All heavy atoms as an XYZ file, in Angstrom:
831
protein
N       7.935     81.087    -69.768
C       7.371     81.358    -71.063
C       7.394     82.870    -71.271
O       6.883     83.646    -70.447
C       5.981     80.781    -71.110
C       5.244     81.035    -72.456
S       3.582     80.496    -72.266
C       3.326     79.916    -73.937
N       7.866     83.352    -72.333
C       7.982     84.756    -72.650
C       6.649     85.314    -73.182
O       5.883     84.610    -73.881
C       9.049     84.987    -73.766
N       6.357     86.508    -72.743
C       5.126     87.145    -73.258
C       5.370     87.531    -74.741
O       6.406     88.031    -75.084
C       4.777     88.344    -72.415
C       4.369     88.044    -70.955
C       4.187     89.415    -70.218
C       3.105     87.281    -70.945
N       4.363     87.410    -75.547
C       4.489     87.742    -76.956
C       3.925     89.167    -77.252
O       4.187     89.691    -78.284
C       3.773     86.742    -77.817
O       2.368     86.682    -77.429
C       4.414     85.371    -77.732
N       3.141     89.707    -76.349
C       2.610     91.095    -76.522
C       2.848     91.914    -75.322
O       2.881     91.403    -74.221
C       1.089     90.967    -76.786
C       0.707     90.285    -78.066
C      -0.735     90.433    -78.235
N      -1.013     91.820    -78.564
C      -2.199     92.239    -78.969
N      -3.219     91.418    -79.071
N      -2.440     93.492    -79.237
N       2.964     93.211    -75.508
C       3.043     94.143    -74.454
C       1.747     94.108    -73.705
O       0.670     94.336    -74.334
C       3.393     95.498    -74.938
C       3.571     96.542    -73.941
O       2.591     96.805    -73.148
N       4.688     97.177    -73.933
N       1.765     94.001    -72.356
C       0.564     93.937    -71.528
C      -0.242     95.228    -71.682
O      -1.453     95.161    -71.914
C       0.962     93.714    -70.055
C      -0.245     93.758    -69.160
C      -1.133     92.743    -69.141
C      -0.458     94.877    -68.371
C      -2.276     92.827    -68.257
C      -1.563     94.930    -67.485
C      -2.443     93.889    -67.444
N       0.380     96.333    -71.622
C      -0.349     97.632    -71.700
C      -1.030     97.734    -73.079
O      -2.142     98.265    -73.152
C       0.625     98.797    -71.425
C       1.064     98.813    -69.993
C       1.976    100.008    -69.725
C       2.564     99.985    -68.328
N       1.655     99.947    -67.276
N      -0.380     97.346    -74.129
C      -1.013     97.381    -75.479
C      -2.234     96.491    -75.488
O      -3.290     96.819    -76.037
C       0.030     96.949    -76.520
C      -0.568     96.897    -77.900
N      -0.831     97.998    -78.615
C      -0.993     95.824    -78.694
C      -1.339     97.666    -79.767
N      -1.477     96.384    -79.844
N      -2.130     95.297    -74.868
C      -3.299     94.367    -74.802
C      -4.423     94.996    -74.056
O      -5.570     94.914    -74.465
C      -2.879     93.074    -74.100
O      -1.787     92.483    -74.928
C      -4.006     92.072    -74.030
N      -4.151     95.703    -72.900
C      -5.230     96.373    -72.157
C      -5.861     97.403    -72.981
O      -7.102     97.472    -72.999
C      -4.673     96.926    -70.815
C      -5.687     97.819    -70.110
C      -4.212     95.779    -69.889
N      -5.071     98.242    -73.628
C      -5.626     99.353    -74.427
C      -6.574     98.786    -75.535
O      -7.656     99.251    -75.721
C      -4.489    100.176    -75.040
C      -5.048    101.088    -76.098
C      -3.724    100.986    -74.000
N      -6.080     97.741    -76.196
C      -6.838     97.090    -77.205
C      -8.189     96.536    -76.767
O      -9.269     96.728    -77.268
C      -6.051     95.984    -77.909
C      -6.716     95.454    -79.153
C      -5.776     94.424    -79.787
O      -4.940     94.786    -80.519
O      -5.966     93.186    -79.465
N      -8.104     95.855    -75.586
C      -9.286     95.217    -75.016
C     -10.316     96.275    -74.538
O     -11.509     96.086    -74.758
C      -8.909     94.258    -73.921
C     -10.116     93.582    -73.257
C     -10.151     92.125    -73.184
N     -11.423     91.620    -72.656
C     -11.448     90.792    -71.627
N     -10.316     90.408    -71.083
N     -12.581     90.397    -71.234
N      -9.794     97.287    -73.908
C     -10.716     98.362    -73.410
C     -11.443     98.935    -74.655
O     -12.622     99.260    -74.495
C      -9.971     99.437    -72.581
C     -10.782    100.697    -72.424
C      -9.542     98.876    -71.257
N     -10.718     99.143    -75.707
C     -11.331     99.753    -76.893
C     -12.456     98.915    -77.515
O     -13.359     99.423    -78.112
N     -12.362     97.577    -77.395
C     -13.464     96.753    -78.005
C     -14.371     96.126    -77.007
O     -15.358     95.511    -77.418
C     -12.751     95.656    -78.841
C     -11.940     94.696    -78.121
C     -11.390     93.660    -79.135
N     -10.190     92.947    -78.594
C     -10.255     91.993    -77.606
N     -11.416     91.647    -77.095
N      -9.173     91.421    -77.181
N     -14.154     96.296    -75.694
C     -14.926     95.588    -74.720
C     -15.322     96.564    -73.564
O     -14.597     96.626    -72.580
C     -14.168     94.407    -74.146
C     -14.982     93.511    -73.223
O     -16.158     93.842    -72.936
O     -14.458     92.433    -72.847
N     -16.425     97.236    -73.690
C     -16.801     98.244    -72.632
C     -16.971     97.541    -71.279
O     -16.741     98.203    -70.256
C     -18.115     98.786    -73.174
C     -18.122     98.522    -74.598
C     -17.367     97.291    -74.854
N     -17.426     96.339    -71.241
C     -17.588     95.667    -69.915
C     -16.228     95.464    -69.258
O     -16.124     95.611    -68.018
C     -18.275     94.262    -70.140
N     -15.218     95.229    -70.034
C     -13.816     95.052    -69.475
C     -13.394     96.380    -68.900
O     -12.854     96.478    -67.790
C     -12.884     94.576    -70.519
C     -11.473     94.485    -70.048
C     -11.105     93.438    -69.189
C     -10.461     95.288    -70.471
C      -9.797     93.257    -68.743
C      -9.150     95.182    -70.059
C      -8.818     94.123    -69.227
N     -13.629     97.495    -69.573
C     -13.231     98.832    -69.113
C     -13.985     99.109    -67.794
O     -13.408     99.624    -66.842
C     -13.584     99.887    -70.151
N     -15.281     98.792    -67.751
C     -16.042     99.078    -66.537
C     -15.546     98.211    -65.382
O     -15.454     98.619    -64.224
C     -17.534     98.835    -66.768
C     -18.160     99.773    -67.735
C     -19.585     99.426    -68.085
C     -20.093    100.337    -69.165
N     -21.406     99.959    -69.590
N     -15.153     96.979    -65.686
C     -14.615     96.129    -64.687
C     -13.336     96.602    -64.115
O     -13.023     96.485    -62.898
C     -14.381     94.687    -65.217
N     -12.467     97.172    -64.972
C     -11.189     97.776    -64.484
C     -11.471     98.999    -63.557
O     -10.826     99.083    -62.522
C     -10.368     98.236    -65.648
C      -9.655     97.162    -66.433
C      -8.851     97.781    -67.635
C      -8.703     96.372    -65.573
N     -12.451     99.799    -63.920
C     -12.814    100.922    -63.075
C     -13.318    100.433    -61.734
O     -12.897    100.954    -60.722
C     -13.863    101.802    -63.823
C     -14.268    103.058    -63.078
C     -13.078    103.990    -62.853
C     -15.403    103.795    -63.774
N     -14.175     99.477    -61.764
C     -14.702     98.854    -60.530
C     -13.592     98.288    -59.647
O     -13.520     98.571    -58.462
C     -15.714     97.772    -60.866
C     -16.282     97.086    -59.685
N     -15.745     95.956    -59.160
C     -17.347     97.346    -58.929
C     -16.458     95.582    -58.127
N     -17.416     96.457    -57.963
N     -12.633     97.592    -60.291
C     -11.526     96.981    -59.532
C     -10.682     98.066    -58.922
O     -10.255     97.984    -57.775
C     -10.710     96.125    -60.462
C      -9.583     95.307    -59.773
C     -10.103     94.335    -58.734
O     -11.300     94.008    -58.778
O      -9.280     93.894    -57.976
N     -10.371     99.153    -59.627
C      -9.546    100.192    -59.119
C     -10.223    100.855    -57.920
O      -9.594    101.096    -56.897
C      -9.279    101.255    -60.244
N     -11.560    101.146    -58.039
C     -12.288    101.699    -56.920
C     -12.295    100.775    -55.702
O     -12.051    101.218    -54.548
C     -13.724    101.999    -57.346
N     -12.543     99.516    -55.952
C     -12.595     98.519    -54.868
C     -11.221     98.410    -54.192
O     -11.128     98.394    -52.956
C     -13.000     97.127    -55.417
O     -14.306     97.251    -55.975
C     -13.034     96.096    -54.290
N     -10.147     98.399    -54.980
C      -8.829     98.315    -54.390
C      -8.454     99.521    -53.551
O      -7.962     99.413    -52.424
C      -7.783     98.140    -55.502
C      -7.696     96.766    -56.153
C      -6.908     96.836    -57.445
C      -7.136     95.733    -55.214
N      -8.840    100.746    -54.013
C      -8.618    101.923    -53.174
C      -9.423    101.839    -51.894
O      -8.839    102.116    -50.826
C      -9.084    103.211    -53.925
C      -8.032    103.884    -54.763
C      -8.148    103.957    -56.124
C      -6.910    104.349    -54.170
C      -7.171    104.530    -56.873
C      -5.899    104.964    -54.904
C      -6.033    105.047    -56.260
N     -10.629    101.426    -51.947
C     -11.438    101.350    -50.711
C     -10.942    100.248    -49.787
O     -11.157    100.373    -48.582
C     -12.920    101.095    -51.110
C     -13.593    102.264    -51.863
C     -14.953    101.859    -52.290
C     -13.687    103.519    -50.958
N     -10.287     99.257    -50.295
C      -9.761     98.244    -49.447
C      -8.283     98.424    -49.064
O      -7.622     97.478    -48.538
C      -9.893     96.850    -50.147
C     -11.313     96.454    -50.138
O     -12.089     96.624    -49.205
N     -11.731     95.828    -51.283
N      -7.766     99.611    -49.294
C      -6.378     99.951    -48.816
C      -5.257     99.461    -49.683
O      -4.111     99.452    -49.265
N      -5.558     99.040    -50.938
C      -4.552     98.635    -51.837
C      -4.283     99.720    -52.916
O      -4.469     99.476    -54.125
C      -4.939     97.301    -52.473
C      -5.069     96.139    -51.480
C      -5.460     94.854    -52.026
O      -4.756     94.391    -53.013
O      -6.411     94.236    -51.553
N      -3.859    100.815    -52.397
C      -3.720    102.043    -53.288
C      -2.721    101.890    -54.411
O      -2.996    102.321    -55.552
C      -3.356    103.219    -52.466
N      -1.569    101.234    -54.173
C      -0.607    101.119    -55.277
C      -1.118    100.379    -56.459
O      -1.017    100.825    -57.614
C       0.695    100.475    -54.753
C       1.773    100.441    -55.851
C       3.067     99.813    -55.317
O       3.280     99.690    -54.089
O       3.900     99.499    -56.173
N      -1.762     99.215    -56.222
C      -2.263     98.434    -57.308
C      -3.458     99.224    -58.010
O      -3.583     99.187    -59.237
C      -2.811     97.108    -56.824
O      -1.696     96.403    -56.166
C      -3.316     96.193    -57.950
N      -4.225     99.866    -57.185
C      -5.398    100.659    -57.685
C      -4.889    101.791    -58.657
O      -5.466    101.997    -59.739
C      -6.216    101.230    -56.574
N      -3.816    102.455    -58.232
C      -3.252    103.507    -59.085
C      -2.785    102.978    -60.429
O      -2.981    103.619    -61.461
C      -2.082    104.210    -58.354
C      -2.596    105.157    -57.329
C      -1.407    106.085    -56.828
N      -0.279    105.362    -56.387
C      -0.064    104.820    -55.108
N      -1.016    105.004    -54.234
N       1.079    104.181    -54.841
N      -2.145    101.856    -60.409
C      -1.606    101.239    -61.606
C      -2.771    100.810    -62.597
O      -2.654    101.040    -63.830
C      -0.727    100.070    -61.315
C       0.579    100.439    -60.515
C       1.322     99.212    -60.209
C       1.394    101.453    -61.258
N      -3.808    100.280    -62.034
C      -4.966     99.878    -62.863
C      -5.587    101.150    -63.435
O      -5.959    101.213    -64.608
C      -5.934     99.016    -62.060
C      -5.345     97.634    -61.807
C      -7.265     98.900    -62.783
C      -6.196     96.810    -60.854
N      -5.784    102.148    -62.595
C      -6.402    103.380    -63.053
C      -5.502    104.112    -64.127
O      -6.043    104.596    -65.107
C      -6.611    104.339    -61.829
C      -7.509    105.498    -62.042
C      -8.854    105.102    -62.592
C      -7.690    106.245    -60.737
N      -4.217    104.023    -63.943
C      -3.253    104.573    -64.934
C      -3.454    103.852    -66.301
O      -3.617    104.513    -67.319
C      -1.858    104.447    -64.454
C      -0.838    105.039    -65.414
C       0.560    104.764    -64.871
N       1.524    105.487    -65.674
C       2.125    106.569    -65.308
N       1.893    107.109    -64.160
N       3.017    107.209    -66.040
N      -3.515    102.527    -66.273
C      -3.703    101.775    -67.530
C      -5.089    102.136    -68.128
O      -5.204    102.296    -69.340
C      -3.654    100.308    -67.240
C      -2.222     99.795    -67.020
O      -1.279    100.509    -67.363
O      -2.092     98.652    -66.459
N      -6.098    102.350    -67.310
C      -7.442    102.683    -67.824
C      -7.390    104.041    -68.439
O      -8.028    104.266    -69.483
C      -8.458    102.527    -66.658
C      -9.920    102.662    -67.077
C     -10.288    101.686    -68.174
C     -10.778    102.494    -65.864
N      -6.776    105.004    -67.803
C      -6.641    106.355    -68.411
C      -5.967    106.277    -69.713
O      -6.461    106.861    -70.691
C      -5.947    107.291    -67.387
C      -5.502    108.619    -68.122
C      -6.745    107.605    -66.143
N      -4.855    105.570    -69.804
C      -4.136    105.436    -71.059
C      -4.971    104.811    -72.170
O      -4.893    105.186    -73.309
C      -2.841    104.646    -70.866
C      -1.704    105.475    -70.324
O      -1.531    106.575    -70.698
N      -0.958    104.865    -69.360
N      -5.841    103.876    -71.716
C      -6.685    103.171    -72.698
C      -7.945    103.907    -73.108
O      -8.606    103.527    -74.101
C      -7.082    101.790    -72.140
N      -8.327    104.942    -72.369
C      -9.575    105.671    -72.681
C      -9.281    107.097    -73.091
O      -9.077    107.333    -74.275
C     -10.510    105.632    -71.430
O      -9.858    106.120    -70.300
C     -11.033    104.196    -71.152
N      -9.266    107.995    -72.116
C      -9.136    109.406    -72.529
C      -7.701    109.884    -72.677
O      -7.490    110.882    -73.349
C      -9.938    110.260    -71.627
C      -9.617    110.382    -70.145
C     -10.335    111.621    -69.594
C     -10.146    109.187    -69.390
N      -6.746    109.246    -72.107
C      -5.324    109.701    -72.230
C      -5.090    110.845    -71.173
O      -6.003    111.433    -70.667
N      -3.829    111.050    -70.886
C      -3.501    111.995    -69.851
C      -3.706    113.437    -70.242
O      -3.976    114.260    -69.359
C      -2.034    111.729    -69.378
C      -2.000    110.632    -68.299
C      -1.780    109.347    -68.702
C      -2.124    110.955    -66.970
C      -1.760    108.342    -67.729
C      -2.138    109.946    -66.043
C      -1.956    108.647    -66.404
N      -3.566    113.797    -71.512
C      -3.775    115.149    -71.960
C      -5.257    115.536    -71.797
O      -5.615    116.599    -71.284
C      -3.285    115.396    -73.399
C      -1.816    115.307    -73.541
C      -1.050    116.255    -72.588
O      -1.428    117.396    -72.439
O       0.012    115.776    -72.001
N      -6.147    114.630    -72.182
C      -7.593    114.901    -72.123
C      -8.000    114.867    -70.609
O      -8.834    115.649    -70.193
C      -8.350    113.870    -72.832
C      -9.848    114.226    -72.953
C     -10.592    113.235    -73.864
O     -10.010    112.518    -74.619
N     -11.850    113.219    -73.714
N      -7.355    113.993    -69.811
C      -7.623    113.928    -68.389
C      -7.210    115.214    -67.730
O      -7.896    115.718    -66.841
C      -6.907    112.739    -67.721
C      -7.039    112.602    -66.206
C      -8.519    112.259    -65.903
C      -6.148    111.462    -65.721
N      -6.067    115.789    -68.156
C      -5.639    117.069    -67.621
C      -6.645    118.185    -67.914
O      -6.976    119.005    -66.995
C      -4.285    117.420    -68.240
N      -7.231    118.184    -69.071
C      -8.242    119.170    -69.410
C      -9.526    118.941    -68.580
O     -10.151    119.890    -68.075
C      -8.648    119.066    -70.927
C      -7.569    119.560    -71.831
C      -7.888    119.432    -73.291
O      -9.125    119.334    -73.637
O      -6.914    119.361    -74.105
N      -9.888    117.665    -68.476
C     -11.171    117.411    -67.714
C     -11.061    117.573    -66.259
O     -12.033    117.969    -65.591
C     -11.501    115.872    -67.927
N      -9.804    117.541    -65.687
C      -9.659    117.656    -64.190
C      -9.069    119.033    -63.814
O      -8.947    119.310    -62.651
C      -8.766    116.576    -63.660
O      -7.458    116.625    -64.296
C      -9.387    115.175    -63.839
N      -8.631    119.773    -64.864
C      -7.985    121.076    -64.622
C      -6.736    120.901    -63.795
O      -6.424    121.714    -62.884
C      -8.889    122.114    -64.022
C      -8.409    123.532    -64.163
O      -7.778    123.826    -65.209
O      -8.706    124.357    -63.262
N      -5.954    119.877    -64.104
C      -4.714    119.565    -63.419
C      -3.650    119.285    -64.482
O      -3.962    118.724    -65.533
C      -4.855    118.343    -62.455
C      -5.622    118.748    -61.207
C      -6.456    117.585    -60.780
N      -7.161    117.810    -59.498
C      -8.387    118.299    -59.393
N      -9.060    118.595    -60.506
N      -8.974    118.514    -58.240
N      -2.387    119.601    -64.222
C      -1.349    119.366    -65.186
C      -1.132    117.903    -65.445
O      -1.192    117.033    -64.553
C      -0.116    119.915    -64.517
C      -0.548    120.822    -63.433
C      -1.862    120.314    -62.991
N      -0.933    117.566    -66.744
C      -0.745    116.149    -67.153
C       0.356    115.508    -66.396
O       0.311    114.348    -65.973
C      -0.461    116.146    -68.699
O      -0.197    114.860    -69.056
N       1.477    116.163    -66.231
C       2.674    115.629    -65.496
C       2.305    115.271    -64.051
O       2.724    114.257    -63.532
C       3.874    116.524    -65.554
C       4.526    116.570    -66.888
C       5.801    117.347    -66.855
C       6.419    117.313    -68.263
N       7.845    117.347    -68.247
N       1.524    116.090    -63.472
C       1.092    115.828    -62.053
C       0.236    114.638    -62.047
O       0.337    113.773    -61.120
C       0.304    117.055    -61.491
O       1.183    118.151    -61.367
N      -0.614    114.445    -63.042
C      -1.542    113.314    -63.042
C      -0.732    112.018    -63.243
O      -1.006    111.021    -62.642
C      -2.579    113.438    -64.140
C      -3.617    114.572    -63.929
C      -4.340    114.894    -65.188
C      -4.554    114.177    -62.776
N       0.291    112.115    -64.109
C       1.209    110.927    -64.298
C       1.826    110.591    -62.988
O       1.856    109.350    -62.613
C       2.269    111.271    -65.286
C       1.908    111.083    -66.760
N       1.889    109.802    -67.276
C       1.501    111.967    -67.741
C       1.486    109.925    -68.587
N       1.280    111.175    -68.819
N       2.322    111.536    -62.251
C       2.922    111.265    -60.936
C       1.944    110.668    -59.940
O       2.283    109.771    -59.237
C       3.600    112.498    -60.373
C       4.926    112.872    -60.973
C       5.658    113.955    -60.203
N       4.898    115.202    -60.103
C       4.963    116.150    -61.041
N       5.742    116.063    -62.085
N       4.219    117.229    -60.804
N       0.742    111.268    -59.931
C      -0.306    110.775    -58.962
C      -0.601    109.327    -59.203
O      -0.851    108.552    -58.261
C      -1.583    111.551    -59.180
C      -1.548    112.891    -58.651
S      -3.142    113.689    -59.013
C      -2.613    115.383    -59.215
N      -0.598    108.859    -60.423
C      -0.965    107.488    -60.795
C       0.182    106.552    -60.955
O       0.075    105.470    -61.521
C      -1.905    107.447    -62.022
C      -3.242    108.159    -61.831
C      -4.079    108.034    -63.101
C      -3.987    107.607    -60.571
N       1.388    107.008    -60.551
C       2.576    106.190    -60.571
C       2.636    105.248    -59.384
O       1.830    105.413    -58.444
C       3.817    107.007    -60.630
O       4.065    107.605    -59.345
N       3.469    104.218    -59.341
C       3.527    103.311    -58.216
C       3.793    104.048    -56.901
O       3.317    103.604    -55.859
C       4.680    102.366    -58.595
C       4.737    102.418    -60.068
C       4.373    103.764    -60.473
N       4.521    105.108    -56.944
C       4.797    105.879    -55.697
C       3.912    107.052    -55.554
O       4.126    107.884    -54.639
C       6.289    106.264    -55.666
C       7.225    105.164    -55.755
C       7.328    104.430    -54.441
C       8.408    103.354    -54.589
N       8.366    102.314    -53.553
N       2.911    107.293    -56.424
C       2.042    108.415    -56.374
C       1.261    108.508    -55.107
O       1.093    107.576    -54.362
N       0.769    109.736    -54.848
C       0.013    109.946    -53.621
C      -1.058    111.004    -53.872
O      -0.958    112.095    -53.325
C       0.948    110.336    -52.457
C       0.283    110.378    -51.160
O      -0.779    109.692    -50.965
N       0.835    111.025    -50.174
N      -2.062    110.676    -54.675
C      -3.072    111.695    -55.025
C      -3.963    111.950    -53.754
O      -4.233    111.044    -53.001
C      -3.915    111.051    -56.093
C      -3.718    109.586    -55.895
C      -2.323    109.422    -55.314
N      -4.300    113.250    -53.560
C      -5.252    113.510    -52.450
C      -6.629    113.118    -52.949
O      -6.855    112.818    -54.070
C      -5.158    114.967    -52.006
C      -5.547    115.987    -53.008
O      -6.446    115.703    -53.834
N      -4.909    117.108    -53.103
N      -7.535    113.157    -52.018
C      -8.963    112.726    -52.330
C      -9.590    113.604    -53.387
O     -10.337    113.111    -54.182
C      -9.755    112.708    -51.060
C      -9.447    111.535    -50.115
S      -9.605    109.947    -50.859
C     -11.348    109.814    -51.208
N      -9.298    114.896    -53.399
C      -9.935    115.741    -54.368
C      -9.440    115.387    -55.791
O     -10.208    115.269    -56.739
C      -9.571    117.228    -54.153
C     -10.318    117.746    -52.932
O     -11.387    117.195    -52.560
O      -9.918    118.819    -52.445
N      -8.118    115.110    -55.900
C      -7.568    114.692    -57.181
C      -8.086    113.348    -57.642
O      -8.426    113.050    -58.769
C      -6.032    114.671    -57.180
C      -5.459    116.106    -57.099
O      -6.061    117.011    -57.652
N      -4.323    116.233    -56.457
N      -8.112    112.438    -56.702
C      -8.628    111.098    -56.953
C     -10.105    111.102    -57.426
O     -10.458    110.445    -58.396
C      -8.455    110.189    -55.736
C      -8.530    108.703    -55.896
C      -7.554    108.268    -56.918
C      -8.285    108.014    -54.562
N     -10.871    111.903    -56.749
C     -12.269    111.998    -57.126
C     -12.388    112.627    -58.515
O     -13.286    112.190    -59.335
C     -12.988    112.905    -56.136
N     -11.576    113.580    -58.856
C     -11.589    114.231    -60.166
C     -11.243    113.193    -61.261
O     -11.852    113.102    -62.365
C     -10.727    115.388    -60.245
N     -10.217    112.360    -60.944
C      -9.745    111.340    -61.899
C     -10.878    110.349    -62.106
O     -11.246    110.003    -63.292
C      -8.442    110.749    -61.447
C      -7.353    111.704    -61.442
C      -8.085    109.493    -62.346
C      -6.071    111.239    -60.752
N     -11.464    109.825    -61.028
C     -12.469    108.833    -61.163
C     -13.686    109.431    -61.908
O     -14.310    108.749    -62.791
C     -12.949    108.260    -59.835
C     -12.202    107.085    -59.376
C     -11.205    107.136    -58.441
C     -12.554    105.849    -59.926
C     -10.508    106.029    -58.023
C     -11.778    104.708    -59.521
C     -10.876    104.780    -58.597
N     -14.052    110.649    -61.669
C     -15.156    111.296    -62.309
C     -14.936    111.410    -63.798
O     -15.821    111.110    -64.569
C     -15.370    112.622    -61.648
O     -16.481    113.301    -62.293
N     -13.728    111.835    -64.157
C     -13.409    111.966    -65.574
C     -13.508    110.648    -66.336
O     -14.049    110.532    -67.432
C     -12.078    112.630    -65.779
N     -12.938    109.595    -65.701
C     -12.981    108.234    -66.345
C     -14.405    107.711    -66.397
O     -14.820    107.167    -67.407
C     -12.023    107.282    -65.634
C     -12.164    105.852    -66.169
C     -10.590    107.746    -65.729
N     -15.147    107.922    -65.332
C     -16.555    107.538    -65.341
C     -17.365    108.174    -66.482
O     -18.101    107.435    -67.191
C     -17.235    107.944    -64.002
C     -17.206    106.949    -62.924
C     -17.999    107.408    -61.696
N     -18.275    108.825    -61.495
C     -19.374    109.534    -61.982
N     -20.248    108.963    -62.684
N     -19.445    110.833    -61.685
N     -17.170    109.473    -66.624
C     -17.848    110.171    -67.720
C     -17.427    109.646    -69.025
O     -18.297    109.449    -69.985
C     -17.583    111.691    -67.613
C     -18.395    112.358    -66.579
C     -18.247    113.914    -66.694
N     -16.922    114.425    -66.818
C     -16.122    114.756    -65.814
N     -16.582    114.666    -64.582
N     -14.964    115.248    -66.003
N     -16.147    109.374    -69.219
C     -15.655    108.840    -70.532
C     -16.245    107.511    -70.795
O     -16.634    107.176    -71.930
C     -14.161    108.715    -70.435
C     -13.468    108.194    -71.727
C     -13.541    109.141    -72.877
O     -13.632    110.369    -72.657
N     -13.481    108.672    -74.081
N     -16.428    106.651    -69.787
C     -17.028    105.316    -69.965
C     -18.526    105.325    -69.932
O     -19.209    104.350    -70.303
C     -16.501    104.343    -68.881
C     -14.967    104.029    -68.946
C     -14.665    103.155    -67.735
C     -14.620    103.452    -70.261
N     -19.141    106.433    -69.476
C     -20.608    106.520    -69.335
C     -21.178    105.602    -68.265
O     -22.218    105.059    -68.461
N     -20.437    105.566    -67.119
C     -20.871    104.700    -66.030
C     -20.922    105.457    -64.696
O     -20.380    106.515    -64.576
C     -19.922    103.420    -65.801
C     -19.905    102.585    -67.078
C     -18.560    103.854    -65.446
N     -21.602    104.868    -63.744
C     -21.637    105.421    -62.359
C     -21.026    104.468    -61.459
O     -20.775    103.318    -61.787
N     -20.669    104.991    -60.244
C     -20.135    104.120    -59.207
C     -21.044    104.133    -58.034
O     -21.598    105.222    -57.641
C     -18.723    104.607    -58.779
C     -17.566    104.424    -59.759
C     -16.337    105.091    -59.159
C     -17.342    103.007    -60.089
N     -21.274    102.933    -57.436
C     -22.042    102.911    -56.167
C     -21.191    102.212    -55.148
O     -20.466    101.272    -55.461
C     -23.375    102.108    -56.422
C     -24.288    102.794    -57.300
C     -25.599    101.935    -57.414
O     -25.817    101.058    -56.600
O     -26.368    102.196    -58.374
N     -21.321    102.665    -53.933
C     -20.535    102.026    -52.846
C     -21.551    101.247    -52.037
O     -22.604    101.740    -51.602
C     -19.826    103.105    -51.968
C     -19.169    102.430    -50.796
C     -18.876    103.866    -52.788
N     -21.240     99.955    -51.755
C     -22.040     99.149    -50.941
C     -21.180     98.676    -49.794
O     -20.008     98.262    -49.983
C     -22.517     97.856    -51.762
C     -23.353     98.216    -52.916
N     -24.718     98.416    -52.819
C     -23.049     98.425    -54.180
C     -25.227     98.685    -54.007
N     -24.197     98.691    -54.855
N     -21.698     98.697    -48.586
C     -20.961     98.260    -47.452
C     -21.382     96.859    -47.084
O     -22.491     96.374    -47.298
C     -21.204     99.229    -46.237
O     -22.604     99.280    -45.921
C     -20.745    100.641    -46.556
N     -20.440     96.183    -46.514
C     -20.680     94.816    -46.066
C     -20.400     94.833    -44.535
O     -19.359     95.269    -44.112
C     -19.761     93.800    -46.768
C     -19.963     92.418    -46.206
C     -19.982     93.835    -48.260
N     -21.331     94.351    -43.812
C     -21.130     94.321    -42.387
C     -20.064     93.311    -41.998
O     -20.163     92.197    -42.409
C     -22.487     93.974    -41.699
C     -22.512     94.140    -40.150
C     -23.808     93.886    -39.588
O     -24.873     94.336    -40.241
O     -23.879     93.303    -38.516
N     -19.088     93.744    -41.214
C     -18.006     92.905    -40.752
C     -18.553     92.068    -39.554
O     -19.199     92.565    -38.702
C     -16.797     93.746    -40.341
N     -18.164     90.843    -39.583
C     -18.488     89.920    -38.430
C     -17.320     89.771    -37.552
O     -16.221     89.514    -38.000
C     -18.948     88.572    -38.998
C     -20.211     88.673    -39.920
N     -21.449     88.822    -39.349
C     -20.314     88.690    -41.215
C     -22.309     88.868    -40.365
N     -21.652     88.818    -41.476
N     -17.563     89.948    -36.265
C     -16.467     89.813    -35.288
C     -16.180     88.446    -34.978
O     -16.825     87.482    -35.114
C     -16.835     90.589    -34.025
């Protein structure tokens, strides 16, 4: 079955009208990073940036070049922790949310 709408357009539209969805995407990106699924996390974060503040505003907020941010959040991107923290911080501020980390004890 063929898709009738562009997925990225659908994400942008939904984020604009559903703050809970935007927060869920941010949560999912953070969870994926913490669980070692960085490629998928970068793609979700990239879609979220496009749907919220955009890369030019992200560049201003993080004091990093827009092109570098695009590369960092590409499928082959490799942002360092400082850049990743700056990106998450800018998106968090844009959405007006905080992030909390909870650990789960692993059972042997």
